[in-house]
C-alpha positions as CSV (number, residue, x, y, z in Angstrom):
1,M,15.3,28.8,-32.6
2,E,13.2,28.3,-35.7
3,P,9.7,29.8,-35.0
4,T,7.8,27.0,-36.7
5,L,9.7,24.2,-34.9
6,A,9.4,26.0,-31.6
7,A,5.6,26.3,-32.1
8,H,5.5,22.5,-32.8
9,A,7.5,21.9,-29.6
10,L,5.2,24.0,-27.5
11,S,2.2,22.2,-29.0
12,A,3.7,18.8,-28.2
13,A,4.6,19.8,-24.7
14,T,1.1,21.1,-24.1
15,E,-0.4,17.8,-25.3
16,I,1.9,15.8,-23.0
17,T,1.1,18.1,-20.1
18,T,-2.6,17.4,-20.6
19,A,-2.1,13.7,-20.7
20,A,0.3,13.5,-17.7
21,L,-1.8,15.7,-15.4
22,S,-5.0,13.9,-16.5
23,G,-3.7,10.7,-14.9
24,D,-2.7,8.8,-18.0
25,E,-0.4,5.8,-17.3
26,P,3.3,6.6,-17.1
27,E,4.1,4.2,-19.9
28,A,1.7,6.0,-22.2
29,V,3.0,9.4,-21.3
30,L,6.7,8.3,-21.9
31,A,5.7,6.8,-25.2
32,S,4.1,10.1,-26.3
33,V,7.2,12.0,-25.1
34,V,9.6,9.9,-27.2
35,Q,7.3,10.0,-30.3
36,K,7.0,13.8,-30.1
37,A,10.8,14.1,-29.7
38,A,11.5,11.9,-32.7
39,E,9.0,13.8,-34.8
40,L,10.3,17.3,-33.8
41,A,13.9,16.2,-34.5
42,K,12.9,14.3,-37.7
43,A,14.8,11.4,-36.2
44,D,14.6,7.8,-37.2
45,L,14.7,6.6,-33.6
46,G,13.9,8.2,-30.3
47,L,14.6,6.8,-26.8
48,V,13.7,7.8,-23.3
49,M,16.5,6.6,-20.9
50,V,15.8,6.6,-17.2
51,R,18.5,6.6,-14.5
52,A,19.0,3.2,-12.7
53,E,20.2,2.7,-9.1
54,D,23.8,2.0,-10.3
55,G,24.0,5.3,-12.2
56,G,23.5,3.7,-15.6
57,V,20.4,4.2,-17.7
58,S,17.8,1.9,-19.1
59,V,15.5,2.4,-22.1
60,E,12.0,2.9,-20.8
61,A,10.3,4.0,-24.0
62,A,11.2,3.9,-27.7
63,Y,9.8,5.2,-31.0
64,G,11.0,4.3,-34.5
65,S,12.8,1.2,-35.9
66,H,12.1,-1.9,-33.8
67,P,11.3,0.1,-30.6
68,K,10.0,-3.0,-28.7
69,D,13.4,-4.7,-29.1
70,L,15.1,-1.8,-27.3
71,R,13.0,-1.4,-24.2
72,G,15.0,-2.6,-21.2
73,L,18.4,-1.9,-23.0
74,L,21.0,-0.9,-20.4
75,L,23.9,1.5,-20.8
76,P,26.6,2.1,-18.2
77,A,27.0,5.1,-16.0
78,D,30.0,6.3,-18.0
79,S,28.2,6.3,-21.3
80,V,27.2,9.7,-22.7
81,A,23.5,8.9,-22.1
82,G,24.4,8.0,-18.5
83,Q,26.4,11.2,-18.0
84,V,23.6,13.3,-19.5
85,A,21.1,11.6,-17.3
86,R,23.2,12.6,-14.2
87,G,22.8,16.3,-15.1
88,G,25.3,16.8,-17.9
89,E,24.9,19.1,-20.9
90,T,23.2,18.2,-24.1
91,V,25.6,16.1,-26.3
92,V,25.4,16.1,-30.2
93,T,27.6,14.3,-32.7
94,E,27.5,13.6,-36.4
95,D,28.3,9.9,-35.9
96,F,28.1,8.4,-32.5
97,T,29.7,5.1,-33.6
98,V,33.1,6.9,-34.2
99,D,33.0,9.9,-31.9
100,P,35.4,9.2,-29.0
101,R,32.8,10.4,-26.5
102,T,30.2,7.9,-27.6
103,A,31.9,5.1,-29.5
104,P,33.0,3.0,-26.5
105,H,29.4,2.3,-25.5
106,V,27.5,1.7,-28.8
107,P,25.2,-1.3,-28.4
108,G,25.0,-3.7,-31.2
109,E,21.3,-2.9,-31.7
110,L,22.2,0.8,-32.6
111,R,25.2,0.4,-34.9
112,D,23.0,1.2,-38.0
113,Y,22.6,4.8,-36.7
114,G,25.0,7.7,-36.9
115,P,23.7,11.3,-36.1
116,F,23.0,11.4,-32.3
117,A,21.7,14.0,-29.8
118,A,21.0,13.4,-26.1
119,A,19.4,16.0,-23.8
120,P,18.7,15.8,-20.1
121,F,15.2,16.0,-18.7
122,G,14.3,16.8,-15.2
123,A,13.1,19.7,-12.9
124,G,14.3,21.6,-9.9
125,G,17.8,20.2,-10.1
126,R,16.6,16.7,-10.2
127,V,17.4,14.9,-13.5
128,L,15.2,12.0,-14.4
129,G,17.0,10.7,-17.4
130,S,18.0,11.5,-21.0
131,L,16.0,12.0,-24.1
132,V,18.0,10.6,-27.1
133,V,17.4,10.8,-30.8
134,Y,19.2,9.1,-33.7
135,R,19.2,9.2,-37.5
136,K,20.3,6.4,-39.8
137,R,24.1,6.4,-40.6
138,G,24.9,8.7,-43.5
139,S,21.9,11.0,-42.8
140,E,22.3,14.7,-42.2
141,A,23.4,15.6,-38.7
142,F,21.1,17.4,-36.3
143,S,21.2,21.1,-36.8
144,P,21.9,23.5,-33.9
145,G,18.3,24.8,-34.1
146,T,16.9,21.2,-33.8
147,V,19.2,20.5,-30.9
148,E,18.1,23.7,-29.2
149,V,14.4,22.7,-29.6
150,L,15.1,19.2,-28.4
151,T,16.9,20.5,-25.3
152,A,14.0,22.9,-24.5
153,F,11.4,20.2,-25.1
154,A,13.3,17.8,-22.8
155,G,13.3,20.5,-20.1
156,Q,9.6,21.1,-20.4
157,V,8.9,17.4,-20.3
158,G,10.9,17.0,-17.1
159,V,8.8,19.7,-15.4
160,V,5.6,17.9,-16.6
161,L,6.7,14.5,-15.4
162,A,7.8,15.9,-12.0
163,L,4.4,17.6,-11.6
164,A,2.6,14.4,-12.6
165,E,4.7,12.4,-10.2
166,G,3.6,14.8,-7.4
167,A,0.0,14.6,-8.4
168,T,0.1,10.8,-8.5
169,A,1.7,10.8,-5.0
170,R,-1.1,13.0,-3.7
171,H,-3.7,10.9,-5.3
172,R,-2.2,7.8,-3.7
173,V,-2.3,9.4,-0.3
174,T,-5.9,10.5,-0.8
175,L,-6.8,7.0,-2.0
176,Y,-5.1,5.4,1.0
177,Q,-6.9,7.8,3.4
178,E,-10.3,6.8,1.8
179,R,-9.4,3.1,2.0
180,E,-8.5,3.6,5.7
181,R,-11.8,5.3,6.4
182,I,-13.8,2.5,4.7
183,A,-11.7,-0.1,6.6
184,R,-12.4,1.7,9.9
185,E,-16.1,1.9,9.2
186,L,-16.3,-1.8,8.4
187,H,-14.2,-2.8,11.4
188,D,-15.7,-0.4,14.0
189,V,-19.3,-0.3,12.9
190,I,-20.3,-3.1,10.7
191,V,-18.4,-5.9,12.5
192,Q,-19.5,-4.6,15.8
193,R,-23.2,-4.7,14.8
194,L,-22.8,-8.2,13.4
195,Y,-21.0,-9.3,16.5
196,A,-23.8,-8.0,18.7
197,A,-26.5,-9.6,16.6
198,G,-24.7,-12.9,16.7
199,M,-24.4,-12.8,20.5
200,Q,-28.1,-11.9,20.9
201,L,-29.1,-14.8,18.7
202,D,-26.8,-17.1,20.6
203,R,-28.4,-16.0,23.9
204,V,-31.9,-16.6,22.5
205,R,-30.9,-20.0,21.4
206,R,-29.5,-21.0,24.8
207,R,-32.5,-19.6,26.7
208,M,-35.1,-21.2,24.5
209,R,-33.2,-24.4,23.6
210,K,-36.0,-26.6,25.0
211,R,-38.7,-24.8,23.1
212,F,-37.1,-25.1,19.7
213,A,-37.7,-28.0,17.5
214,G,-34.5,-29.8,16.5
215,T,-34.5,-28.3,12.9
216,D,-35.2,-24.8,14.1
217,A,-32.3,-24.9,16.6
218,A,-30.0,-26.2,13.9
219,R,-31.0,-23.4,11.6
220,L,-30.4,-20.8,14.3
221,G,-27.0,-22.3,14.9
222,E,-26.2,-22.2,11.2
223,A,-27.3,-18.5,11.1
224,I,-24.9,-17.7,14.0
225,D,-22.1,-19.6,12.3
226,Q,-22.7,-17.6,9.1
227,L,-22.5,-14.4,11.0
228,D,-19.2,-15.5,12.5
229,Q,-17.9,-16.4,9.0
230,T,-19.1,-13.0,7.7
231,I,-17.3,-11.2,10.4
232,E,-14.1,-13.1,9.5
233,E,-14.6,-12.2,5.8
234,I,-15.1,-8.5,6.6
235,R,-11.9,-8.6,8.7
236,G,-10.1,-10.1,5.7
237,T,-11.4,-7.3,3.5
238,V,-10.2,-4.7,6.1
239,R,-6.7,-6.2,6.0
240,S,-6.8,-6.0,2.2
241,L,-7.9,-2.4,2.2
242,R,-5.1,-1.5,4.5
243,S,-2.4,-3.2,2.5
244,P,-0.4,-2.1,0.7
245,A,0.0,1.4,2.0
246,P,1.9,4.2,0.4
247,E,4.8,4.1,2.8
248,P,3.6,6.8,5.2
249,E,6.1,8.4,7.6
250,Q,4.2,6.9,10.5
251,S,1.7,4.1,10.9
252,P,-1.9,5.3,11.3
253,R,-2.8,5.7,15.0
254,T,-6.1,4.8,16.8
255,D,-7.6,5.4,20.2
256,L,-7.7,1.9,21.7
257,A,-9.3,3.1,25.0
258,E,-12.4,4.2,23.1
259,S,-12.6,0.9,21.3
260,A,-12.3,-1.0,24.5
261,R,-15.2,1.0,26.0
262,D,-17.3,0.2,23.0
263,E,-16.6,-3.6,23.3
264,V,-17.4,-3.5,27.1
265,R,-20.7,-1.7,26.4
266,I,-21.8,-4.4,24.0
267,A,-20.9,-7.1,26.5
268,E,-22.8,-5.3,29.2
269,E,-26.0,-5.5,27.1
270,L,-25.5,-9.2,26.6
271,L,-24.4,-10.1,30.1
272,G,-26.9,-8.1,32.0
273,Y,-24.3,-6.5,34.2
274,P,-21.4,-4.1,33.5
275,P,-18.0,-5.6,33.3
276,T,-15.3,-3.6,35.1
277,L,-12.8,-1.8,32.8
278,E,-9.5,-0.6,34.1
279,L,-7.2,1.4,31.8
280,S,-3.5,2.1,32.6
281,G,-1.3,4.1,30.3
282,E,-1.8,6.2,27.1
283,F,-4.0,4.5,24.4
284,A,-4.6,7.4,22.0
285,D,-1.6,6.7,19.7
286,I,-1.5,3.0,19.3
287,P,-0.7,1.9,15.7
288,A,-3.9,0.8,14.0
289,E,-2.7,-2.6,13.1
290,R,-1.6,-3.3,16.7
291,A,-4.9,-1.9,18.1
292,D,-6.9,-4.2,15.8
293,H,-5.2,-7.2,17.3
294,I,-6.0,-6.1,20.9
295,R,-9.6,-5.3,20.0
296,A,-10.1,-8.7,18.4
297,A,-8.6,-10.4,21.5
298,L,-10.9,-8.4,23.8
299,R,-14.0,-9.1,21.6
300,E,-13.3,-12.8,21.5
301,A,-12.6,-13.0,25.3
302,L,-15.8,-11.2,26.1
303,S,-17.7,-13.4,23.6
304,N,-16.3,-16.4,25.5
305,V,-17.6,-15.0,28.8
306,V,-21.1,-14.4,27.3
307,R,-21.4,-17.8,25.7
308,H,-19.8,-20.2,28.2
309,S,-19.1,-18.8,31.6
310,G,-22.3,-18.0,33.4
311,A,-20.2,-15.5,35.3
312,S,-21.6,-12.7,37.6
313,E,-18.4,-10.7,37.5
314,T,-16.1,-9.8,34.7
315,R,-13.0,-7.6,34.9
316,V,-11.1,-6.2,31.9
317,T,-7.7,-4.6,32.4
318,L,-5.7,-2.9,29.7
319,H,-2.2,-1.7,30.4
320,R,0.2,0.1,28.1
321,D,3.8,0.9,28.7
322,A,6.6,2.1,26.5
323,H,7.0,-1.4,24.9
324,E,3.7,-3.3,24.8
325,V,0.0,-3.5,25.5
326,R,-1.2,-6.1,28.0
327,L,-4.9,-7.3,28.0
328,R,-6.5,-9.4,30.8
329,V,-10.1,-10.6,30.9
330,R,-11.1,-12.4,34.0
331,D,-14.5,-13.8,35.0
332,N,-15.8,-15.8,38.0
333,G,-17.8,-18.2,35.9
334,S,-17.6,-22.0,35.4
335,G,-14.8,-22.0,32.9
336,V,-14.8,-23.1,29.3
337,P,-16.8,-26.4,29.3
338,Q,-14.9,-29.5,28.1
339,G,-15.7,-30.5,24.6
340,V,-16.8,-27.0,23.6
341,A,-15.2,-25.7,20.4
342,T,-12.9,-22.8,21.1
343,R,-12.1,-21.8,17.5
344,G,-12.1,-18.1,18.4
345,L,-9.6,-18.6,21.2
346,R,-7.4,-20.8,18.9
347,H,-7.5,-17.9,16.4
348,L,-6.3,-15.6,19.1
349,A,-3.3,-17.8,19.9
350,E,-2.4,-17.9,16.2
351,R,-2.9,-14.1,15.9
352,A,-0.6,-13.5,18.9
353,E,2.1,-15.7,17.5
354,S,2.0,-14.1,14.0
355,A,2.1,-10.6,15.5
356,G,5.0,-11.4,17.8
357,G,2.9,-11.4,21.0
358,K,1.8,-13.9,23.7
359,F,-1.5,-15.5,24.5
360,Y,-2.6,-17.8,27.2
361,L,-5.8,-19.2,28.7
362,N,-6.4,-20.4,32.2
363,S,-9.8,-21.9,32.8
364,S,-11.3,-24.1,35.6
365,P,-14.9,-24.7,37.0
366,S,-13.8,-23.3,40.4
367,L,-11.7,-20.3,39.5
368,G,-13.4,-19.1,36.3
369,T,-11.4,-18.0,33.3
370,L,-8.5,-15.7,32.6
371,V,-7.6,-14.7,29.0
372,A,-4.3,-12.9,28.6
373,F,-3.1,-11.3,25.4
374,D,0.2,-9.3,25.3
375,L,1.4,-7.5,22.2
376,P,4.5,-5.4,21.5
377,L,3.9,-1.9,20.1
378,E,6.2,-2.5,17.2
379,P,5.8,-5.7,15.0
380,D,8.4,-8.4,15.6
381,K,10.0,-8.8,12.1
382,R,11.2,-12.3,13.1
383,A,7.5,-13.4,13.6
384,S,6.5,-12.4,10.0
């Protein structure tokens, strides 16, 4: 291997390593790879071809004559570039338009080129694609020394790209974990506090309705509505933070029992008596998305008790078996008054339907109110 050329190859590989591991965009890294390869080989055209699902290869980056026209160009699995990309040896020829190995798969866009060399790049037995260089037809063929440098450079690039891919995957996991932490903080702390504040304001409004002037009562009602709207917007933000996820092996899990105790504690402060909470089953490993649905149903059901029932007893039961979680909230109050807006309960019905669960409400002045919300542990794909 020519020392000067080898030194240039090492310098190029170092530059690419720095860019890849610094988090540069993959397209920019590949563009740098193909440019360095073409310069090292003194080629008129360089291409990075990446393996496709069908075994063929597609041009992901190009440098030289009309490179933009070549991006996306497809070559079949039995082409030399495809064979090299599957782990074959480096292939070199003086004129790839007439060589029996390469001639059957010469795209029209490349017929002006002759000298050809294709080297595999990858790492750890995993080949990512092929690094291909061309010279104009009639030019001098690639020398053995140049081909040797190209092959070594392609191997170094493969290691770098594999390392960068791993670093990117780790970064995505870290980012997702941070997004999940923020989402949990918003959902379990901020929403809970806003909900409690809204309930306190609503209780003040109902107790002091006769003392408020009409405009003051209306303003207080608007403030409560704005709190409700803010809670819904935060829940939407939480959903956005949690999606898309980086395809973890398991869905995140949450302790639904602790969440239920928190909701009941807030309701106790607002009701003036402690609701009864009965738990049956294991709740420490409920998928977070499923637990959020149950928590929202419990919060809305207890909100309904506080606002409308006038109840002296409230019972919350939460049962989990191998297939589903069942929530029941019963009170001995006067039921949901006729003509009272039950937007929250309608939202729960819609939530249950979209999540593959079941919701029903039974309310009467003599028997009080029962809110039931059943949800399977696994999402029903037919409901999505």
